[in-house]
N, C-alpha and C positions, 0 to 999 in steps of 0.2 A: 523456571521449570521447563520450558520448551527447549531452552538450550541444552539441559541435561538430557532430555529425550533424544535430541539430535546427536549429542555426543555418544550416547549409548548405542544408538543405531549405527552411527559411523564406526565405533569400535567393534561392533558385532560384525559388520561388513568387512572391515579390515581383518578381524580374526578369521572369518570364513575364507577370505582370499588367501591368507597366509597358510592356512590349513590345507586348502585346495592346491596351492602351489607346491607345498611340501610334498603332498601325496604324488603329484605329478612328477616331480624330480625324483622321488624314490622309485617310481614305476620306470622312469627313463633309465636309472642306474641299474635296476634289476634287469632291464632289457639288455643293457650293454654288458652286464655280467653274464647273461645267458649267451650272448653271441661270442663272448670270450671263451666260454665253455665249449662251443662248437669249434671255434679256431684251434683250441688245444687238442681236441680229439682228431681234428683233420691233420694236424701236425703229426700227431702220434701215428696216424695211419700212413701219411706220407713217408715218414721216417722207417716204417716197418717194411714197405713195398721193396725197396732196393736189396735188403738182405734175403727176402723171400725170393725175389727174382734171381739172385745169385744162387740160392739153394737149388731152385728149379733148374736153372740154365746149366748146372752141373750135370743133371740128368738128361738134358735135352739139347745137346750141341747141334744136332742136324735141323733143328728148327729155331736156331738162335736169332733169326731176323726179327722175331716178335719182341725179343727182350734186348735188342741191340742198344737201344738208346733209353736208359733208365731215367734220364732227366725228364723225358716226356711224361713219366708217371706223375709228376708234380702237378700236372694239369688235372683239375677236378673232373672234366669230361673223360679223360683217358683212364683214370683209376678204376672206375666201375667196369669198363671193358676188359682191362688188363686182369682185374681180379677174376672176372668170369672165365678168362683164359687160363689162369692159374688153377681154378677149380676143375675145369675141364681136363687140363694136363694131368692133374693128380688122378683123375679118374682113368685116364689112359695109361698111366705108369704106376702099377701097383707098388713096385719097389720104392718109388718116390713117397707114397703115402705112408709106407712102413718106416721111413727115415725119421728118426727122432728129432733131427733139426728142423726138418719140414713140418712135423706134427706140432712142435713147440711154436714155430712161427705161425702157423695157421690158427693154432689155439689163441695166440695173442691177437691175431687179426680178428677172430670172432669176437673176442672180448672188447676189442676197440670199436668194432661195429655196433655192439650193444651199448657201449658208453656213448658213442656218437649219436645214436638213435635217442638215448635219454637226454643228451645235451640239446638236440634239436627240439625235442618236446619241451624241455625247460625254457628254451629261448622262445618258442612259439606261445607258451603259456604267458611269459612276461610281455610279449607283444600284444596278446589278447587283453591282459590286464591294463596295460598302458592305454590301448585303444578304448577300452571301456571307460577309463577315466577322461581321456582327452575328447571323447565324443558324446558324453553324457552331460546333461544339464544338471547343475549349473557350472561344473568344473570345466566344461568346454569353453566357457567365457574366459577363464584364467589361461587355459592352453592357448587360445587364440591371441590374447594379449601378449603372451610371452613367447609365442612362436614355438610351443612345444609340440613336436610331431612324433607320433610313434613310428617305429620301423615297419618293415615288410615282414610277412611271415616267410619262414624258410620253406621253399618248395623245391620239388625236383624240376630242373630246367630242361633236361633232355627227356623227351617222351619215352624213348627206349628204356631208360632207367627205371620206368614204372613197371616194365614187363618182368616176368620171372626169367632168370638166366637158364639157358639150355646147357646142360652138361654133355659134352661131346665135342670132337674136333671136326 
């Protein structure tokens, strides 16, 4: 009889460990999927910047030094500043704002920025859920045994990116 009790307790512990492990793996996979969504949106934005720059530079040949090296736009820190410059430039050149090509590209950029914001929220939500599992008792025991660590929240790295952009040259 006591062997049966020990066996039932062992099976219950094994079942709990398996369920906890599976929940942690599922949370880790949702976190990876969330980050992939952020990456997709960043790539869409990076791919849109060169055509937008080309459209703007056609209107702005006398200030072309800002747009000379479009490959630098691939850097995450430079994209925000260059987008601010593009918005300010559009304010300075009303005929540029009236351009159908520019308007279409800016509309796509606005959509991508919204999608990027949603992807970041999704990723941060998956990090939160994973952290809750990995740091809560008793699933934290399983996370520790198997070395399952949640990722970091997506945060703005450059303090200047937290400020409102100024429209103007």
